[in-house]
C-alpha positions in Angstrom: 51.4 219.7 -14.4 51.6 222.9 -16.3 55.1 223.5 -18.0 55.4 226.8 -15.6 54.6 224.8 -12.6 57.0 222.1 -13.6 59.8 224.4 -14.1 59.1 226.1 -10.7 59.3 222.6 -9.2 62.7 221.6 -10.6 64.1 224.9 -9.6 62.9 224.2 -6.1 64.1 220.6 -6.0 66.9 219.7 -3.6 69.1 218.3 -6.5 69.2 221.9 -7.9 69.5 223.7 -4.8 72.7 221.5 -3.7 74.4 221.9 -7.2 73.8 225.8 -7.0 75.3 225.8 -3.6 78.2 223.7 -4.7 78.8 226.2 -7.5 78.9 229.1 -5.0 81.1 227.0 -2.6 83.6 226.6 -5.2 83.7 230.2 -6.2 84.4 231.2 -2.5 87.3 228.6 -2.1 88.8 230.0 -5.4 88.2 233.8 -5.0 87.5 234.0 -1.2 85.2 236.9 -1.9 81.9 236.8 -3.9 79.4 239.3 -5.1 75.7 238.5 -5.1 75.0 240.2 -8.3 77.8 238.1 -10.1 76.6 234.8 -8.7 73.0 235.7 -9.6 74.1 236.2 -13.5 76.5 233.1 -13.4 73.6 231.0 -11.9 70.7 232.5 -13.8 68.6 233.1 -10.7 67.6 235.9 -8.7 69.7 237.7 -6.4 67.0 236.8 -3.5 67.8 233.2 -4.1 71.8 233.8 -4.0 71.2 235.6 -0.7 69.1 232.5 0.9 72.1 230.3 -0.1 74.6 232.6 1.2 72.6 232.9 4.5 72.7 229.3 4.6 76.4 228.9 4.7 76.4 231.9 7.2 74.3 229.7 9.4 77.2 227.3 9.6 79.9 229.8 10.0 81.4 229.4 6.7 81.4 233.0 5.5 81.0 236.3 6.7 78.4 238.6 4.8 78.8 242.1 3.6 76.5 244.3 1.7 76.3 242.8 -1.6 78.4 239.7 -1.2 80.3 237.4 1.3 83.8 236.5 2.1 84.9 233.1 3.3 86.1 232.9 6.7 89.8 231.6 7.0 90.0 228.0 8.2 86.2 227.4 8.1 86.1 224.8 5.2 87.4 221.4 6.1 88.4 219.1 3.6 88.3 215.2 4.1 91.5 213.6 4.9 92.6 210.3 3.4 95.6 208.4 5.2 98.6 207.8 3.0 98.9 204.4 4.5 96.2 202.2 5.4 96.7 199.4 8.1 96.2 195.9 7.1 93.2 195.7 9.1 91.6 198.9 9.9 88.9 200.0 12.5 86.7 200.6 9.7 86.7 197.0 8.7 86.1 195.9 12.5 83.2 198.4 12.6 81.6 197.4 9.2 82.0 193.8 10.3 80.1 194.3 13.6 77.3 196.5 11.9 76.9 193.7 9.4 75.8 191.4 12.3 72.6 193.7 12.7 71.1 192.6 9.4 68.5 189.9 8.8 68.0 187.8 5.6 65.5 189.3 3.4 66.3 192.8 4.4 66.2 195.8 2.3 69.1 198.0 3.1 70.4 201.3 2.3 73.9 202.0 2.4 75.4 205.6 1.6 78.7 206.6 0.2 80.7 206.7 3.4 84.0 204.6 3.0 83.3 202.5 6.4 79.4 202.0 5.2 80.9 200.8 1.9 82.9 198.0 3.8 79.9 196.4 4.7 79.3 194.9 1.3 82.3 192.8 2.2 80.5 191.2 5.0 77.1 191.1 3.4 78.0 189.4 0.1 76.8 185.8 1.0 73.5 187.2 2.6 70.2 187.0 1.1 69.5 190.8 1.2 68.8 193.8 -1.2 71.2 196.6 -1.1 70.6 200.0 -2.6 73.6 202.5 -2.5 74.8 205.6 -4.0 78.4 204.5 -3.7 79.6 204.5 -7.4 82.4 202.1 -6.5 79.9 199.4 -6.1 79.8 198.6 -9.7 83.2 197.0 -9.3 81.9 194.4 -6.7 82.0 190.7 -7.2 79.2 189.8 -9.6 78.8 186.4 -8.0 77.5 188.0 -4.6 74.6 186.3 -3.2 73.5 189.6 -2.1 71.6 191.9 -5.0 73.2 195.2 -5.1 71.4 198.0 -6.8 73.3 201.4 -7.8 70.9 204.5 -7.2 72.2 206.3 -10.4 72.5 210.1 -10.4 75.2 212.3 -11.2 78.9 211.4 -10.2 80.3 213.5 -7.4 83.9 213.1 -8.5 85.9 213.4 -5.2 84.0 210.5 -3.6 82.7 208.6 -6.6 79.4 209.0 -4.9 75.9 209.3 -6.9 74.0 212.7 -6.1 71.4 214.8 -7.5 67.7 214.5 -8.7 68.0 211.1 -10.1 69.5 209.6 -6.9 67.0 211.2 -4.7 64.2 209.9 -6.9 65.5 206.3 -6.5 65.8 206.3 -2.9 62.4 208.1 -2.9 60.6 205.1 -4.4 62.0 202.5 -1.9 61.3 202.0 1.9 64.4 200.3 3.6 64.2 198.0 6.8 67.7 199.3 7.9 70.2 201.6 6.8 74.0 202.3 7.2 75.5 205.6 6.9 79.3 206.8 7.0 79.7 210.2 8.2 82.2 212.9 8.5 81.1 213.8 12.2 78.4 213.0 14.8 77.6 214.8 17.9 74.4 215.4 20.3 73.1 217.6 17.6 73.4 215.3 14.6 75.6 214.1 11.6 77.6 216.0 9.5 79.4 215.6 6.2 82.2 217.2 4.1 80.5 217.2 0.9 77.3 219.4 0.4 75.9 217.5 -2.7 75.5 214.3 -0.4 73.7 215.7 2.2 70.4 215.5 0.5 70.7 212.0 -0.2 71.7 210.8 3.2 68.9 212.6 4.9 66.6 211.1 2.6 68.2 207.7 3.4 67.2 208.2 6.8 63.7 209.5 6.2 63.0 206.2 3.8 64.2 203.8 6.5 61.5 202.3 9.0 63.9 200.2 10.9 67.3 200.8 12.5 69.3 203.9 11.1 72.8 203.2 11.9 75.8 205.4 11.8 79.1 203.7 11.5 82.1 205.8 12.4 85.7 205.5 13.9 85.9 207.1 17.4 87.9 209.8 16.1 84.5 211.3 14.2 82.7 211.2 17.4 82.3 214.8 18.7 83.6 216.3 15.5 81.2 218.7 13.5 82.0 219.0 9.7 80.8 221.7 7.3 77.3 220.6 6.3 74.6 219.2 8.5 72.8 216.1 7.3 70.3 215.4 10.0 69.5 215.7 13.6 70.4 213.0 16.2 66.7 212.2 16.6 66.9 210.3 13.3 69.5 208.1 14.4 68.8 204.9 16.4 72.6 203.3 16.4 76.1 204.2 16.5 78.8 201.7 15.8 82.0 202.8 16.7 85.2 202.0 18.9 86.4 202.4 22.2 88.8 205.6 21.2 85.5 207.6 21.0 85.4 210.4 23.5 83.4 209.3 26.6 81.5 212.5 27.5 80.6 212.7 23.9 79.2 209.3 23.8 77.2 210.0 27.0 75.6 213.1 25.0 74.7 210.9 22.0 73.3 208.2 24.4 71.2 210.8 26.1 69.3 211.5 22.7 68.2 207.8 22.7 71.1 206.3 20.3 72.2 202.9 21.3 76.0 202.8 20.9 77.8 199.4 20.2 81.7 199.2 20.3 84.0 196.9 18.6 87.0 195.5 20.6 89.9 193.3 19.2 90.4 190.4 21.1 93.6 188.2 20.5 92.3 184.2 20.2 94.8 182.0 19.0 97.0 184.7 17.2 93.8 186.0 15.3 91.5 189.0 15.7 87.9 188.4 16.8 85.0 191.0 17.0 83.6 190.9 20.4 80.1 193.4 20.9 80.4 195.7 23.8 77.4 198.1 24.8 
């Protein structure tokens, strides 16, 4: 590949695009108003490229464009919320435990950086499987785990300790999984969304490189919710594992798109919680 062509390829790569758009988003959050000319100079790209990025944000109803720039729409940018106190046994754990029952021995598994998806590692540690994840926290897992856990590598997205960018994309592009699990910011009849722009490219590639079940794990409160950044259409999802608090009408719309929905239900048996699968 000629040097010029290689440079053009790198500029158009997904990792570069998402990093650039993250810079623009940060500028919008800090200044509320940005100018195309200023952004082009800061980023070392053409004004046409900046306009294309702003159009993407406009399509997602995050900004209002004006001649030569754009302003952030008030209340349009949602931040991920973390509960101050975590319950002893959360819905996320129940969902992860149920989702883990869908795994078979010798599976090659993709797990994204979502907090619910990450909890699957607790229930797969004694399974004869290989897991590839972009969750940086996986490095602290018990090294005696029977499951083989591989980190994708990549740039660290500090807010969630996820691994993103071209290196992470390259790793996932070289592997085909039998099954994948994704935590999301929201899921509805249109598809899945997230709070973090840099993660969308990795999440979509995970779905595209999986030739078996493509499973979203999400608490009921995330069903029907739509966050800032679109990851993929609902057509790429095969299963949703959630709980009974999910909005019934939203579930019907998701099921109408061919997604199989599994619920967890807590049942008290001799004073202990048991996971029961409901469809």
